[in-house]
C-alpha positions as a printed Julia matrix, in Angstrom:
518×3 Matrix{Float64}:
 114.44   -86.43   -94.9
 118.18   -85.81   -94.65
 121.24   -87.79   -95.63
 122.26   -87.81   -91.97
 119.21   -90.0    -91.25
 120.89   -92.82   -93.19
 124.49   -93.16   -91.89
 125.21   -96.18   -94.07
 124.54   -94.14   -97.24
 126.91   -91.44   -95.97
 129.64   -94.08   -95.93
 128.81   -96.15   -99.01
 128.73   -93.1   -101.32
 132.39   -92.16  -100.66
 133.29   -95.87  -100.84
 131.76   -96.03  -104.34
 133.52   -92.8   -105.28
 136.87   -94.26  -104.23
 136.34   -97.41  -106.29
 135.31   -95.34  -109.32
 138.36   -93.06  -108.98
 140.64   -96.07  -108.63
 139.14   -97.63  -111.77
 139.68   -94.38  -113.66
 143.34   -94.38  -112.62
 143.64   -98.06  -113.59
 142.24   -97.29  -117.05
 144.91   -94.64  -117.58
 147.48   -97.38  -116.87
 149.02   -95.19  -114.17
 150.88   -96.9   -111.35
 149.01   -96.68  -108.05
 151.12   -97.18  -104.9
 148.78   -99.38  -102.9
 150.85   -99.2    -99.73
 150.61   -95.41   -99.83
 146.82   -95.6   -100.11
 146.59   -98.01   -97.19
 148.77   -95.85   -94.93
 146.85   -92.71   -95.9
 143.54   -94.46   -95.21
 144.67   -95.51   -91.74
 145.99   -92.03   -90.89
 142.77   -90.38   -92.08
 140.65   -92.8    -90.04
 142.78   -92.1    -86.95
 142.36   -88.33   -87.43
 138.59   -88.83   -87.77
 138.53   -90.82   -84.53
 140.64   -88.3    -82.57
 138.67   -85.24   -83.74
 135.22   -86.82   -83.37
 134.49   -85.1    -80.04
 135.94   -81.61   -80.52
 135.61   -81.08   -84.26
 132.65   -83.1    -85.62
 132.8    -81.52   -89.1
 136.5    -82.29   -89.49
 135.82   -85.77   -88.17
 133.0    -86.29   -90.68
 135.14   -85.07   -93.56
 138.05   -87.32   -92.56
 135.75   -90.29   -92.12
 134.3    -89.79   -95.61
 137.8    -89.33   -97.03
 138.97   -92.52   -95.34
 136.16   -94.44   -97.07
 137.14   -92.9   -100.41
 140.71   -94.06   -99.86
 139.55   -97.45   -98.58
 137.51   -97.97  -101.75
 140.41   -96.92  -103.95
 142.96   -99.11  -102.17
 140.72  -102.21  -102.02
 139.96  -101.97  -105.74
 143.64  -101.42  -106.57
 144.61  -104.45  -104.47
 142.01  -106.59  -106.23
 143.08  -105.47  -109.71
 146.75  -106.07  -108.86
 145.79  -109.59  -107.82
 143.76  -110.26  -110.99
 146.12  -108.7   -113.54
 148.81  -111.13  -114.62
 151.85  -110.76  -116.85
 151.59  -114.0   -118.78
 154.77  -115.45  -120.3
 155.16  -114.66  -124.03
 155.9   -118.3   -124.81
 153.96  -121.54  -124.84
 153.8   -123.28  -121.47
 152.06  -126.23  -119.82
 149.35  -125.4   -117.25
 147.23  -127.42  -114.86
 143.9   -126.31  -113.49
 140.52  -127.38  -112.14
 137.22  -126.79  -113.93
 134.97  -124.45  -111.92
 131.69  -125.01  -113.81
 130.08  -126.98  -116.58
 131.3   -126.18  -120.13
 129.35  -123.38  -121.81
 128.54  -124.12  -125.44
 129.41  -121.3   -127.85
 128.97  -121.08  -131.61
 132.25  -122.78  -132.5
 133.69  -123.93  -129.19
 133.11  -124.76  -125.54
 134.12  -122.19  -122.95
 135.54  -123.47  -119.66
 136.29  -121.44  -116.55
 139.48  -122.94  -115.14
 141.26  -122.09  -111.88
 144.97  -122.7   -112.29
 146.88  -124.95  -109.9
 150.39  -123.97  -111.02
 152.58  -122.63  -108.24
 153.28  -119.33  -110.0
 149.72  -118.64  -111.16
 147.84  -120.61  -108.51
 144.35  -119.29  -107.83
 144.03  -117.27  -111.06
 141.01  -117.95  -113.26
 141.11  -118.06  -117.06
 138.68  -118.82  -119.86
 139.8   -121.89  -121.79
 138.2   -122.44  -125.21
 138.09  -126.0   -126.54
 136.97  -127.1   -130.03
 133.57  -128.75  -130.41
 135.11  -131.84  -131.95
 136.68  -132.66  -128.6
 135.16  -134.37  -125.55
 134.71  -131.07  -123.71
 130.93  -131.4   -123.43
 131.21  -134.31  -120.99
 133.54  -132.55  -118.53
 132.34  -132.17  -114.95
 133.16  -129.42  -112.4
 136.18  -130.42  -110.34
 137.86  -132.17  -113.26
 141.6   -131.52  -113.52
 142.75  -130.29  -116.93
 146.3   -130.2   -118.29
 146.83  -128.0   -121.37
 149.56  -126.07  -123.13
 149.5   -122.8   -124.99
 150.14  -119.09  -124.66
 147.68  -117.38  -122.32
 146.62  -113.9   -123.44
 145.54  -110.93  -121.41
 141.82  -110.09  -121.63
 141.2   -108.05  -124.78
 138.29  -105.94  -126.05
 139.23  -106.3   -129.71
 136.14  -107.08  -131.8
 133.86  -107.27  -128.76
 131.99  -104.0   -129.31
 132.4   -102.99  -125.64
 135.06  -103.01  -122.93
 135.22  -106.8   -122.71
 138.65  -106.72  -121.06
 137.4   -104.7   -118.08
 134.36  -106.96  -117.88
 136.53  -110.07  -117.59
 138.89  -108.49  -115.07
 135.98  -107.32  -112.9
 134.72  -110.92  -112.88
 138.1   -112.28  -111.8
 139.19  -113.63  -115.2
 142.91  -113.01  -115.66
 143.39  -114.4   -119.18
 142.02  -116.34  -122.13
 143.38  -119.24  -124.14
 142.12  -121.15  -127.17
 143.65  -124.61  -127.72
 143.28  -127.47  -130.17
 141.99  -130.93  -129.27
 145.52  -132.34  -129.19
 146.76  -129.69  -126.74
 144.77  -130.71  -123.68
 143.71  -133.73  -121.66
 141.74  -134.29  -118.49
 142.55  -136.08  -115.25
 140.15  -137.55  -112.68
 138.99  -135.14  -109.93
 141.31  -135.13  -106.94
 138.49  -134.69  -104.42
 139.49  -131.15  -103.4
 136.51  -129.42  -104.98
 135.4   -126.4   -102.97
 131.98  -125.1   -102.01
 131.49  -123.45  -105.4
 132.0   -126.69  -107.33
 129.7   -128.59  -104.99
 127.03  -125.92  -105.5
 127.33  -126.25  -109.29
 126.93  -130.02  -109.05
 123.94  -129.59  -106.76
 122.18  -127.3   -109.24
 122.81  -129.69  -112.11
 121.46  -132.62  -110.02
 118.27  -130.68  -109.25
 117.8   -129.85  -112.95
 118.17  -133.54  -113.8
 115.51  -134.29  -111.21
 113.25  -131.65  -112.79
 113.6   -133.48  -116.11
 112.75  -136.79  -114.47
 109.62  -135.21  -112.99
 108.41  -134.09  -116.43
 109.56  -130.5   -116.86
 110.95  -129.74  -120.3
 111.4   -126.96  -122.83
 110.47  -123.43  -121.72
 108.97  -124.6   -118.44
 112.22  -126.33  -117.45
 114.26  -123.26  -118.46
 112.09  -120.8   -116.51
 111.75  -122.98  -113.4
 115.51  -123.6   -113.35
 116.14  -119.86  -113.61
 113.7   -118.75  -110.91
 114.45  -121.54  -108.41
 118.18  -122.17  -108.94
 119.49  -119.09  -110.76
 120.57  -121.42  -113.58
 119.97  -119.72  -116.95
 121.86  -122.02  -119.29
 118.63  -123.7   -120.43
 117.17  -120.39  -121.64
 117.38  -120.29  -125.43
 118.01  -117.08  -127.35
 114.38  -116.72  -128.42
 113.09  -116.96  -124.85
 115.7   -114.49  -123.61
 114.72  -112.06  -126.38
 111.01  -112.24  -125.48
 111.62  -111.46  -121.8
 114.21  -108.79  -122.61
 112.11  -106.97  -125.22
 109.07  -106.91  -122.95
 111.26  -105.51  -120.15
 110.7   -108.27  -117.57
 113.96  -110.22  -117.79
 114.49  -109.34  -114.12
 111.88  -111.95  -113.11
 114.22  -114.69  -114.37
 116.68  -113.85  -111.6
 116.44  -115.16  -108.04
 115.61  -111.96  -106.16
 113.6   -110.42  -103.36
 110.36  -112.01  -104.6
 111.82  -115.49  -104.18
 113.32  -114.71  -100.78
 109.99  -113.26   -99.63
 108.11  -116.4   -100.64
 110.7   -118.65   -98.95
 110.51  -116.5    -95.8
 106.75  -116.93   -95.77
 107.11  -120.71   -96.06
 109.77  -120.82   -93.35
 107.83  -118.65   -90.93
 104.94  -121.1    -91.35
 107.29  -123.98   -90.54
 108.81  -122.13   -87.56
 105.76  -120.36   -86.05
 106.3   -117.6    -83.52
 104.33  -119.43   -80.84
 107.13  -122.01   -80.58
 109.77  -119.32   -80.08
 107.88  -116.82   -77.96
 110.75  -116.49   -75.49
 113.52  -116.97   -78.07
 112.67  -114.94   -81.15
 116.36  -114.81   -81.99
 116.34  -118.61   -82.43
 113.48  -118.41   -84.94
 115.23  -115.67   -86.92
 118.49  -117.65   -86.81
 116.8   -120.77   -88.21
 115.07  -118.85   -91.02
 118.19  -116.92   -92.02
 120.32  -120.06   -91.79
 118.09  -121.9    -94.27
 117.98  -118.9    -96.62
 121.76  -118.43   -96.59
 122.29  -122.16   -97.2
 119.97  -121.87  -100.21
 121.86  -118.79  -101.45
 125.21  -120.62  -101.26
 123.69  -123.62  -103.06
 122.65  -121.48  -106.04
 125.97  -119.64  -106.24
 125.3   -116.38  -104.31
 123.91  -114.27  -107.19
 124.01  -110.51  -106.59
 120.25  -110.0   -106.28
 119.69  -112.64  -103.6
 122.88  -111.71  -101.72
 121.71  -108.11  -101.5
 118.24  -109.21  -100.41
 119.52  -111.64   -97.79
 121.85  -109.09   -96.23
 118.92  -106.7    -95.92
 116.67  -109.45   -94.54
 119.39  -110.47   -92.08
 119.63  -106.9    -90.79
 115.84  -106.81   -90.35
 115.95  -110.19   -88.58
 118.63  -108.96   -86.17
 116.6   -105.84   -85.42
 113.5   -107.95   -84.83
 115.37  -110.24   -82.46
 116.7   -107.2    -80.57
 113.33  -105.39   -80.82
 114.91  -102.45   -82.62
 113.66  -100.38   -85.53
 115.36  -100.55   -88.9
 115.42   -98.54   -92.11
 115.22   -99.93   -95.64
 117.74   -97.38   -96.93
 120.16   -98.08   -94.09
 119.86  -101.82   -94.77
 120.45  -101.23   -98.47
 123.54   -99.14   -97.73
 124.96  -101.76   -95.36
 124.34  -104.48   -97.98
 126.19  -102.43  -100.59
 129.13  -101.81   -98.22
 129.46  -105.49   -97.33
 129.35  -106.62  -100.96
 131.78  -103.94  -102.15
 134.15  -104.69   -99.28
 134.16  -108.36  -100.3
 134.41  -107.61  -104.03
 135.07  -103.96  -105.02
 134.83  -104.73  -108.75
 131.18  -105.74  -108.24
 130.41  -102.03  -108.63
 130.96  -102.41  -112.39
 128.81  -105.53  -112.66
 125.56  -104.61  -114.39
 123.52  -106.97  -112.2
 124.85  -105.19  -109.1
 123.99  -101.78  -110.6
 120.48  -102.79  -111.65
 119.7   -104.58  -108.4
 120.7   -101.75  -106.07
 119.41   -98.88  -108.22
 115.99  -100.54  -108.59
 115.61  -101.08  -104.83
 116.94   -97.6   -104.02
 114.36   -95.84  -106.17
 111.55   -98.18  -105.09
 112.27   -97.2   -101.48
 112.48   -93.48  -102.33
 109.67   -93.04  -104.88
 107.03   -95.6   -103.86
 106.01   -93.91  -100.55
 105.69   -90.56  -102.36
 103.48   -92.0   -105.1
 101.28   -93.88  -102.6
 100.97   -90.7   -100.55
  99.78   -88.77  -103.58
  97.09   -91.29  -104.5
  95.94   -94.77  -103.48
  92.6    -96.27  -104.62
  90.18   -97.71  -102.07
  89.05  -100.51  -104.41
  91.14  -103.69  -103.83
  91.64  -104.37  -107.54
  92.48  -100.74  -108.24
  94.85  -100.71  -105.26
  96.69  -103.77  -106.61
  96.98  -102.31  -110.12
  98.16   -98.97  -108.74
 100.74  -100.47  -106.39
 102.2   -102.76  -109.04
 102.3    -99.82  -111.45
 104.03   -97.63  -108.86
 106.6   -100.33  -108.08
 107.23  -100.87  -111.78
 107.52   -97.13  -112.41
 109.95   -96.63  -109.52
 112.07   -99.59  -110.6
 112.17   -98.27  -114.16
 113.31   -94.84  -112.97
 116.17   -96.6   -111.22
 117.15   -98.95  -114.03
 116.35   -97.27  -117.37
 119.43   -94.97  -117.33
 121.71   -97.97  -116.73
 119.93  -100.03  -119.4
 120.22   -97.15  -121.87
 123.92   -96.8   -121.08
 124.66  -100.51  -121.55
 122.15  -101.46  -124.27
 121.25   -98.16  -126.01
 117.49   -98.64  -125.56
 114.62   -99.61  -123.26
 111.23  -101.34  -123.31
 108.11   -99.15  -123.49
 105.43  -101.6   -122.32
 107.22  -102.73  -119.2
 104.47  -101.51  -116.83
 101.83  -103.45  -118.78
 104.04  -106.54  -118.78
 104.64  -106.29  -115.02
 100.9   -106.18  -114.31
 100.71  -109.64  -115.88
 104.05  -111.12  -114.91
 104.29  -110.22  -111.21
 101.23  -112.2   -109.99
 101.93  -115.09  -112.39
 105.58  -115.24  -111.34
 104.5   -115.29  -107.68
 102.5   -118.45  -108.41
 105.33  -119.97  -110.5
 107.91  -119.41  -107.78
 105.55  -120.8   -105.13
 104.88  -123.91  -107.22
 108.61  -124.31  -107.93
 109.32  -124.29  -104.2
 106.42  -126.69  -103.58
 107.79  -129.07  -106.21
 110.8   -129.75  -104.01
 108.39  -131.09  -101.36
 105.64  -132.83  -103.37
 107.88  -134.03  -106.22
 108.27  -137.42  -104.52
 104.52  -138.11  -104.7
 103.42  -138.95  -108.28
  99.89  -137.49  -108.15
 100.84  -134.15  -106.59
 103.96  -133.97  -108.77
 101.86  -134.35  -111.92
  99.49  -131.58  -110.79
 102.33  -129.16  -110.0
 104.32  -129.91  -113.19
 101.19  -129.56  -115.37
 100.34  -126.26  -113.68
 103.87  -124.93  -114.1
 103.96  -125.89  -117.79
 100.61  -124.23  -118.45
 101.55  -121.04  -116.6
 104.97  -120.68  -118.24
 103.61  -121.35  -121.74
 100.77  -118.85  -121.38
 102.94  -116.2   -119.76
 105.53  -116.58  -122.51
 102.78  -116.3   -125.13
 101.46  -113.07  -123.56
 104.95  -111.59  -123.36
 105.54  -112.55  -127.0
 102.43  -110.59  -127.93
 103.53  -107.59  -125.88
 107.02  -107.61  -127.4
 105.43  -107.68  -130.87
 103.43  -104.47  -130.26
 104.51  -101.36  -132.21
 107.37   -99.39  -130.65
 107.87  -102.03  -127.95
 111.56  -101.14  -127.84
 112.98   -97.65  -128.29
 116.57   -97.11  -129.37
 117.93   -94.38  -127.09
 121.43   -94.34  -125.7
 123.52   -92.64  -123.05
 127.12   -92.69  -124.24
 128.64   -91.13  -121.14
 128.51   -92.63  -117.68
 128.37   -89.28  -115.88
 124.97   -88.56  -117.5
 123.54   -91.5   -115.55
 124.72   -89.95  -112.27
 123.22   -86.58  -113.26
 119.83   -88.18  -113.98
 119.85   -89.93  -110.63
 120.89   -86.75  -108.81
 118.08   -84.75  -110.41
 115.43   -87.38  -109.58
 116.6    -87.67  -105.95
 116.69   -83.87  -105.53
 113.14   -83.58  -106.87
 112.01   -86.26  -104.4
 113.76   -84.37  -101.58
 112.04   -81.17  -102.67
 108.64   -82.86  -102.49
 109.34   -84.28   -99.01
 111.02   -81.21   -97.53
 109.11   -78.48   -99.43
 112.36   -76.51   -99.75
 112.98   -74.49  -102.89
 116.75   -74.88  -102.77
 116.36   -78.55  -103.76
 114.84   -77.46  -107.08
 117.66   -74.95  -107.48
 120.17   -77.76  -106.93
 118.38   -79.94  -109.51
 118.43   -77.1   -112.06
 122.11   -76.52  -111.28
 122.85   -80.2   -112.04
 121.0    -79.95  -115.36
 122.79   -76.72  -116.26
 126.22   -78.09  -115.4
 125.52   -81.27  -117.39
 124.37   -79.23  -120.4
 127.49   -77.05  -120.33
 129.75   -80.09  -120.0
 128.0    -81.85  -122.89
 128.34   -78.76  -125.1
 132.0    -78.47  -124.19
 132.67   -82.12  -125.03
 130.74   -81.98  -128.33
 132.03   -78.72  -129.75
 135.32   -77.88  -128.04
 137.13   -81.19  -127.52
């Protein structure tokens, strides 16, 4: 069990390091010469290529360094493109609405992509008063407004809201009065993203026509379309406190169920001599579905991994889960380097990473022979591994974690499997009144009872512990120690324990230095 067995991880780790270093430099407001980074990256990659035969160690070092520089330069280029020096005066802007208005406490928030020649392509958050006609706006609507756009600010947010907006491609914010804006009819140039938003809203309207409402509509919309706007604060709190809010995201569970359905539709016997055609059809349908629901991080990561497995199956080659995970991370970070600082990206990849690392070890230590005991043990192991991967991040972002998450997962995982399956089936049987009534009634009953059980679990004593990690480097230390302990168990080499103890010692000394010296 060596890092060299997973070449994609050897490349994605320096890529992540480069993005993190670049973000640190950005936060110091230091000027980063992007052209210098690009030239240095190319030269380092050329040196790695030339020395690959005669000097493999030098080649490996230069290759890793080139990925560090590539990560740093790509993030710097993206931030330079997102950061805008807005004029200090009032101006008239024109833009297109990217999504449906989001209702806030005192206003509606609109994500608008500007069409002005100078700021074309930049996205801003536009806040409109509730006494206006903002609620009826549709994606693709053209909006003309005037005001003074402000840079993203963290003032009064309680966290680094400015960095959050910039990492999500939001270059500015503007709050206007009802008299300062007006809408124009759509010009018919709406892109794929706007069409996907309209598609999701049309499906939700159809769900309502079929009889879904309240919590059942909110949960089904979340697990089948990735649309969480219908989730009220109380429902979000119940799932968050019980530690199972991850089931409300379209993830590997949903992709696995869809794959099962699609493999039934496209049986192997029909493609015995053209397995690649079967894999192409299945992946094509899955990627079309992913685009339709807006390419959320969890399903994008899962589909990249599934696509790699499908290619290997078609070519009759072996694949590795960790290699697939590393390739998925590289592709997503290459497309959007700032995704590294998105919490959904962090939680998704860390959970899968530790499931892949820890689950085989736990199942090797013990696995019951009784079917019921085997199910309980495997779900518990998966939940435990996922919690090891996500709790440090949750503690860093939210200063706490749920204590009964393993108990909640024992209930939620099988129920959610049925809910997702019924949600997918509803798309097929929804046109037949009798079958539609059966499926909708079943979904409503399951969601209501699952929500009631989770409400009871979240009400148990000490269901949520307030513990925080104030420094990001502590999260990396925890992960390093856990991985080194796993390596020690697999390799039976004492130096792995020594390395783990060295990480703990170094972290302790650094913490003492920061607390008492600085």
